[in-house]
KESEMI-69734 format. One record per residue (C-alpha): residue in one letter; x, y, z negated. Coordinates in steps of 0.05 Angstrom, whole numbers, padded with zeros to 5 digits, always signed. Last residue first. Example, Ala and Ser with C-alpha at 12.3 -4.5 7.8 and 13.67 -1.06 7.14 Angstrom:
<rs>
s+00273-00021-00143/a+00246-00090-00156/
</rs>
This chain:
<rs>
e-02472-01044-01166/e-02533-01018-01200/n-02507-00946-01192/q-02503-00951-01117/c-02567-00990-01115/a-02610-00925-01148/g-02571-00875-01105/i-02586-00910-01039/v-02666-00912-01071/h-02663-00838-01079/s-02628-00822-01010/n-02681-00852-00970/f-02645-00854-00899/q-02677-00825-00841/v-02663-00870-00771/v-02666-00826-00705/i-02672-00868-00643/i-02653-00836-00578/t-02659-00853-00511/i-02640-00806-00447/d-02638-00823-00372/d-02580-00790-00341/r-02571-00715-00322/y-02567-00666-00265/m-02553-00722-00209/r-02608-00762-00239/a-02662-00705-00237/l-02654-00698-00156/e-02682-00754-00131/e-02745-00758-00183/p-02762-00683-00169/l-02736-00629-00218/s-02785-00600-00264/l-02754-00620-00332/m-02693-00586-00317/k-02728-00523-00293/s-02775-00520-00352/l-02711-00533-00400/r-02677-00478-00369/e-02736-00425-00373/h-02746-00443-00441/d-02672-00435-00464/v-02659-00475-00523/t-02602-00447-00569/g-02529-00473-00568/f-02509-00402-00543/e-02480-00427-00480/n-02553-00451-00464/n-02592-00518-00492/g-02648-00542-00454/v-02644-00613-00445/a-02592-00634-00500/h-02636-00584-00549/r-02711-00611-00525/i-02679-00685-00528/l-02669-00672-00603/h-02730-00646-00618/t-02763-00698-00589/a-02720-00753-00630/a-02735-00712-00690/n-02813-00726-00676/q-02864-00679-00705/d-02835-00623-00652/e-02878-00547-00649/f-02851-00538-00725/v-02775-00536-00705/s-02803-00491-00653/s-02820-00439-00710/i-02742-00435-00730/r-02727-00428-00659/a-02764-00370-00646/r-02739-00332-00704/r-02672-00351-00667/e-02690-00329-00600/t-02706-00262-00631/l-02636-00254-00658/l-02608-00272-00588/g-02653-00225-00555/h-02629-00165-00601/m-02562-00186-00589/q-02572-00182-00516/g-02605-00111-00527/l-02541-00089-00564/t-02497-00113-00510/v-02453-00177-00519/k-02381-00190-00487/y-02381-00266-00490/g-02323-00282-00534/g-02361-00337-00567/v-02426-00303-00580/a-02428-00334-00652/i-02486-00314-00697/p-02476-00317-00765/q-02499-00382-00786/q-02562-00379-00809/h-02570-00454-00840/h-02636-00466-00809/v-02677-00505-00861/g-02723-00557-00842/t-02691-00611-00879/l-02703-00654-00820/y-02690-00609-00768/e-02633-00571-00797/g-02602-00644-00802/v-02622-00666-00733/v-02593-00600-00701/r-02534-00598-00743/a-02520-00674-00736/v-02528-00675-00659/d-02487-00605-00651/q-02432-00646-00694/r-02440-00706-00646/h-02425-00660-00581/m-02478-00655-00537/t-02490-00666-00458/e-02456-00728-00441/w-02464-00753-00511/l-02548-00754-00496/g-02546-00791-00429/d-02495-00839-00467/t-02549-00885-00497/a-02572-00861-00569/l-02569-00881-00642/v-02568-00831-00693/l-02571-00841-00761/f-02600-00808-00820/k-02582-00772-00893/d-02514-00798-00915/q-02498-00760-00973/p-02533-00809-01020/r-02481-00864-01002/l-02495-00923-00949/k-02435-00973-00946/h-02414-00974-00872/h-02400-01038-00830/i-02371-01033-00760/v-02384-01086-00704/e-02354-01081-00634/p-02399-01128-00589/e-02382-01186-00545/a-02417-01169-00480/t-02351-01186-00448/l-02327-01168-00372/y-02269-01191-00324/p-02285-01264-00329/p-02256-01275-00286/t-02175-01285-00261/h-02176-01264-00183/y-02224-01210-00166/n-02181-01158-00129/p-02238-01118-00100/p-02311-01147-00132/i-02349-01189-00088/f-02404-01169-00043/k-02468-01209-00041/t-02509-01190-00104/y-02498-01113-00088/e-02525-01114-00018/n-02595-01150-00035/d-02622-01183+00026/n-02598-01251-00004/l-02638-01244-00069/q-02696-01223-00034/d-02686-01292-00001/p-02684-01331-00066/g-02627-01369-00099/s-02590-01425-00058/e-02540-01382-00019/v-02537-01323-00083/v-02522-01385-00136/r-02467-01430-00090/k-02433-01353-00072/q-02438-01322-00149/l-02409-01399-00162/e-02351-01397-00120/i-02329-01329-00138/s-02321-01344-00208/w-02373-01314-00251/k-02358-01259-00307/f-02350-01198-00265/k-02411-01199-00219/v-02444-01238-00276/d-02466-01168-00295/g-02510-01197-00351/f-02493-01156-00415/a-02439-01105-00423/r-02366-01089-00444/f-02320-01046-00401/p-02370-00999-00381/m-02364-00955-00322/l-02361-01010-00278/l-02324-01005-00204/g-02256-00989-00189/l-02237-01060-00225/l-02264-01028-00286/r-02275-00958-00277/d-02227-00897-00297/q-02224-00886-00222/k-02181-00957-00225/v-02184-00999-00282/l-02166-01073-00268/s-02116-01062-00204/k-02050-01031-00231/e-02048-01088-00285/e-02065-01147-00240/s-01990-01182-00232/k-01989-01173-00309/p-02040-01230-00321/h-02104-01212-00352/e-02131-01207-00415/m-02083-01166-00449/k-02102-01109-00398/v-02170-01111-00418/r-02156-01105-00485/e-02100-01054-00469/v-02158-01009-00439/e-02203-01017-00496/h-02148-00998-00545/e-02138-00939-00494/n-02212-00916-00507/q-02232-00862-00446/a-02230-00923-00396/n-02294-00953-00426/h-02325-00991-00489/d-02350-00928-00530/y-02325-00934-00604/s-02381-00937-00658/l-02396-00910-00722/n-02375-00837-00716/v-02388-00788-00779/a-02421-00721-00758/s-02426-00662-00811/w-02483-00623-00834/s-02476-00559-00886/g-02511-00559-00948/d-02455-00538-00988/e-02447-00601-01015/e-02436-00639-00951/q-02501-00672-00918/v-02473-00732-00866/g-02507-00743-00804/l-02481-00818-00777/m-02474-00835-00710/a-02482-00894-00666/r-02464-00890-00594/s-02487-00919-00524/d-02421-00940-00482/g-02414-01012-00483/t-02424-01062-00530/n-02436-01042-00599/a-02461-01076-00663/i-02470-01029-00719/h-02482-01050-00794/l-02506-01013-00857/d-02508-01044-00921/v-02539-01004-00975/g-02607-01046-00971/d-02606-01078-00906/v-02596-01040-00842/h-02580-01076-00773/a-02564-01016-00729/v-02559-01036-00645/c-02517-01005-00591/a-02527-01044-00524/t-02496-01041-00452/a-02536-01071-00391/g-02529-01107-00331/s-02557-01124-00265/f-02542-01194-00239/a-02560-01233-00288/v-02633-01202-00301/r-02641-01197-00225/l-02628-01273-00221/v-02677-01291-00282/l-02726-01252-00250/y-02718-01289-00180/n-02721-01352-00209/l-02787-01326-00248/f-02823-01303-00190/s-02808-01369-00153/n-02831-01420-00205/p-02782-01474-00201/d-02730-01442-00243/g-02659-01421-00235/v-02605-01466-00272/q-02549-01413-00256/a-02591-01356-00273/e-02615-01389-00343/l-02540-01405-00358/s-02520-01333-00347/i-02576-01294-00389/d-02567-01354-00438/n-02491-01336-00449/d-02508-01261-00457/l-02560-01280-00516/r-02506-01329-00545/k-02452-01269-00543/f-02496-01218-00576/a-02517-01265-00621/n-02455-01290-00650/i-02426-01225-00652/l-02488-01200-00695/a-02492-01260-00744/e-02411-01251-00759/k-02422-01184-00781/v-02478-01206-00823/d-02442-01257-00860/t-02489-01322-00858/t-02490-01359-00932/e-02446-01426-00923/g-02483-01494-00913/s-02441-01508-00854/n-02505-01525-00813/l-02479-01543-00747/d-02539-01579-00724/i-02588-01534-00755/l-02552-01473-00712/e-02553-01521-00646/q-02633-01526-00660/w-02629-01445-00673/y-02602-01443-00601/t-02643-01487-00562/r-02698-01454-00597/l-02681-01387-00566/s-02675-01416-00492/n-02738-01439-00506/f-02769-01382-00529/y-02737-01349-00469/l-02768-01393-00417/k-02840-01392-00459/s-02839-01308-00452/a-02824-01298-00387/e-02883-01282-00347/k-02906-01245-00411/s-02851-01192-00394/f-02855-01148-00460/y-02869-01076-00450/d-02850-01017-00489/n-02892-00959-00453/p-02948-00977-00523/h-02890-00952-00560/k-02869-01012-00602/h-02857-01028-00677/w-02839-01109-00679/q-02853-01147-00740/l-02798-01200-00729/i-02787-01272-00750/p-02868-01303-00756/l-02870-01369-00791/l-02894-01414-00731/a-02970-01438-00726/r-02965-01511-00732/g-02958-01559-00662/s-02922-01617-00700/e-02841-01599-00669/v-02857-01528-00671/a-02869-01523-00743/n-02815-01566-00760/e-02764-01525-00717/i-02787-01469-00758/e-02788-01507-00831/l-02717-01529-00813/l-02692-01456-00793/t-02722-01431-00864/e-02679-01481-00897/h-02613-01462-00855/p-02614-01397-00878/l-02638-01346-00823/l-02586-01292-00804/s-02577-01317-00733/v-02643-01324-00726/a-02655-01257-00732/i-02597-01236-00689/y-02621-01278-00634/y-02690-01256-00642/f-02666-01191-00642/l-02636-01193-00571/r-02690-01218-00537/e-02742-01168-00514/s-02691-01102-00507/v-02639-01153-00479/a-02687-01175-00427/q-02713-01102-00412/a-02641-01073-00401/c-02624-01137-00362/a-02680-01123-00316/c-02668-01047-00308/g-02640-01033-00240/a-02560-01035-00232/h-02544-01008-00294/g-02582-01011-00359/d-02576-00967-00430/f-02597-01008-00491/v-02620-00975-00550/g-02629-01006-00617/l-02657-01014-00686/l-02661-01084-00735/m-02685-01075-00802/g-02666-01117-00870/r-02691-01168-00909/t-02691-01236-00893/q-02756-01274-00864/l-02794-01213-00838/c-02742-01182-00805/t-02770-01106-00785/a-02766-01090-00716/a-02744-01038-00667/s-02727-01029-00595/r-02702-00981-00544/r-02693-00987-00463/d-02658-00951-00412/e-02664-00964-00343/i-02721-00912-00331/p-02762-00928-00261/a-02755-00874-00238/n-02678-00855-00265/a-02682-00789-00300/p-02725-00817-00358/l-02736-00779-00431/q-02743-00826-00485/n-02768-00823-00561/s-02754-00854-00630/d-02771-00826-00699/f-02750-00873-00757/g-02769-00886-00832/l-02754-00879-00897/v-02700-00936-00894/s-02667-00948-00960/s-02731-00988-00967/v-02780-00992-01030/n-02792-01056-01064/k-02838-01026-01118/g-02863-00958-01121/d-02932-00977-01112/f-02921-01012-01044/e-02882-00964-01006/p-02888-00972-00927/v-02837-00949-00879/k-02860-00895-00834/f-02849-00905-00762/s-02853-00853-00703/y-02863-00863-00628/e-02843-00812-00577/n-02852-00821-00498/a-02891-00773-00469/k-02869-00722-00516/l-02822-00682-00475/i-02873-00687-00414/s-02931-00656-00454/n-02887-00609-00494/v-02859-00578-00422/q-02930-00574-00401/p-02954-00533-00463/p-02896-00490-00459/t-02909-00466-00386/l-02874-00510-00321/y-02840-00459-00280/f-02825-00487-00197/
</rs>
């Protein structure tokens, strides 16, 4: 089944979204120029989510990618709720009081976030009241705890992640008289999601990561070439520190059963995630909630089984690892992406593909054929392809789309092969998942002039 180039483009561009940060007559200019984002599903429905918003009461921009497992319910809830928890954690005491007083007296609320959304990024209307009440309880507690100190961004991010995960767990335990909502909060808690979030404020970039999505900085070297700087670490069996952390938190007698076949308790790939209460609640609590829950929950095999060697929960945390980076003029862009991208492309190639796309300049590297015996005819083909590649930069108006094109269509020479791209995109739903994962990407472009000016002021 062969797709024509226009058909390929319409599939690739279906979920793309771009936002340019407005300039106010040269004043109040942001260190972010804008961002491009896109998603390509492999699962039906897609289990990844993405979010982007500007914080209106504090400075700064929030961007995040969320990778769901065991369904999309948890990723959906986290993509709607997490930024509110972060924004509230960052608000000064007076603003929290103003917001609480407005709710008390039924006045209009100060808007906290301005969302930048694609029409496909929906919010669950049915749960909004429940979500709002949980958030309100959180800010009321922050008001009571007022220490008078300004909030540290790192601390705010950690608190927000942990608190939201706690609320997801609590809402599922309490349940809801409305049967639809009751089933929703249970689906959210029993499914899971990883999260990789960036908070950009002036030259301060914070990455909060839980799980195995990644953040990477694209840096332009003095000679014009591109390099990648990791700003997150995967929380999985490949990360020795993470394996050690899990072992430290449980008795020595469990050492052999904690990580099996590179999975937590032999089941879960990420070692940190939201939801996944099967790895957090005691066996008694799991049984009580499932038994008193709606029938759909009882019919679901996943909720019924207890993980093997389950002795000392919780085995899983949503606490993020936070990395702070001071932006420099050579830091040109940030890529946030779910593991669907990193499974197919090395970060160095990601930096080069995005860097060349954004500058529109192809560093004409000598064609590398990596030990292949190449005939003159093939060489001619490669050179023709290179020419086509330069023109392909201009067929994508979105850096994330351009990156997905490479992730799915790259051949062994590192160039996009239209035939391969066509085959990969025409796979039926049940097969697609065997060849690739959902891919979600946000590419944030930085304003080097503003960053340079901020540096000079400091």
